C-alpha positions in Angstrom: 20.5 57.0 -14.3 23.8 55.3 -14.9 23.8 51.6 -15.8 26.0 50.8 -12.8 23.6 52.4 -10.4 20.7 50.5 -12.0 22.5 47.2 -11.6 23.4 48.0 -8.0 19.7 48.9 -7.2 18.4 45.8 -8.9 20.9 43.6 -7.0 20.0 45.3 -3.7 16.3 44.9 -4.4 16.8 41.2 -5.2 18.8 40.7 -2.1 16.2 42.5 0.0 13.4 40.4 -1.5 15.4 37.2 -1.0 16.1 38.0 2.6 12.4 38.7 3.3 11.3 35.5 1.6 14.0 33.4 3.5 13.1 34.9 6.9 9.5 34.1 6.3 9.9 30.6 4.9 12.8 29.2 6.9 10.8 28.9 10.2 8.0 27.2 8.4 10.3 24.7 6.6 12.1 23.9 9.9 8.8 23.4 11.6 7.7 20.9 8.9 11.0 19.0 9.2 10.7 18.8 12.9 7.0 17.7 12.7 8.0 14.9 10.2 10.8 13.8 12.6 8.3 13.6 15.5 5.8 11.8 13.4 8.4 9.2 12.3 9.5 8.8 15.9 6.0 8.2 17.1 5.3 5.7 14.3 8.4 3.7 15.2 7.4 3.7 18.8 3.9 2.4 17.8 5.5 -0.4 15.6 7.7 -1.4 18.5 4.8 -1.5 20.9 2.7 -3.6 18.5 5.6 -6.0 18.0 5.9 -6.4 21.8 2.2 -7.0 22.0 2.5 -9.7 19.3 5.4 -11.3 21.0 3.4 -11.7 24.2 1.1 -14.2 22.4 2.2 -16.8 24.9 0.1 -15.1 27.5 -2.9 -15.8 25.3 -2.3 -19.6 25.7 -2.6 -19.2 29.5 -5.8 -17.3 29.2 -7.3 -19.7 26.7 -8.3 -22.0 29.5 -10.6 -19.2 30.7 -12.5 -19.5 27.3 -11.0 -16.3 25.9 -10.9 -15.9 22.2 -7.9 -14.4 20.4 -9.8 -11.1 19.8 -10.8 -11.0 23.5 -7.1 -11.2 24.4 -6.3 -8.4 21.9 -9.0 -6.2 23.4 -7.5 -6.7 26.9 -4.2 -5.2 25.7 -4.2 -1.4 25.7 -1.7 -1.3 22.9 -4.2 -3.0 20.5 -6.4 0.1 20.5 -3.6 2.1 18.8 -3.3 -0.6 16.2 -6.9 -1.4 15.5 -7.6 1.7 13.2 -4.8 0.6 10.9 -5.8 -3.0 10.5 -7.0 -4.2 7.2 -10.6 -5.5 7.4 -9.8 -8.8 5.8 -6.9 -9.4 8.2 -9.1 -8.6 11.1 -11.6 -11.2 9.9 -8.8 -13.8 9.5 -7.8 -13.1 13.1 -11.3 -13.6 14.4 -11.9 -16.8 12.4 -8.6 -18.7 12.7 -6.7 -20.0 15.7 -3.9 -18.4 17.6 -1.1 -19.5 15.3 -2.6 -18.1 12.1 -4.0 -15.0 13.9 -0.5 -14.3 15.3 1.0 -14.5 11.9 -1.7 -12.3 10.4 -1.1 -9.8 13.2 2.6 -9.7 12.4 2.0 -9.4 8.7 -0.3 -6.5 9.3 2.3 -4.7 11.5 4.8 -5.2 8.7 2.3 -3.9 6.1 1.7 -0.8 8.2 5.4 -0.3 8.6 5.9 -0.4 4.9 2.9 1.9 4.3 4.5 4.5 6.6 7.8 4.0 4.7 9.7 3.1 7.9 11.2 0.2 5.9 11.6 -0.1 2.2 8.9 -2.1 0.4 9.8 -5.5 -1.0 9.9 -4.0 -4.5 12.1 -1.1 -3.5 14.5 -3.4 -1.6 14.8 -5.6 -4.7 15.6 -2.5 -6.7 18.2 -1.4 -4.2 19.9 -4.8 -4.2 19.9 -4.9 -8.0 21.4 -1.4 -8.2 24.0 -2.2 -5.4 25.1 -5.4 -7.2 25.6 -3.4 -10.4 27.8 -0.9 -8.7 29.8 -3.6 -6.8 30.6 -5.6 -9.9 
């Protein structure tokens, strides 16, 4: 067989294999990208709901007269049930023990911690690195 024919057959075979692999992998890759986008969207929605819940702490002051604890107030809000599995055990204990002001701060810190864990915002270390790198490039 001529060398030119061998090269043509090898190139054709490689193109065929490449086309098959691409046609099989592309839908899976697109599906994973879309799944990640949906997951990030859902996580952002949860963070927004939790922040709205935390901002409604004023309602707790009104209920306090009815001898509700801060945790009672949290359990009355349906948004809390989506947050509870992500709460750090130590933070949860702090919210149960301390008053509303401290518990509210702990709640907001936990929401921020979860947001960083999900990589919806850069961590403090990463943002310092970004600022340092940006300042080098600006100067």
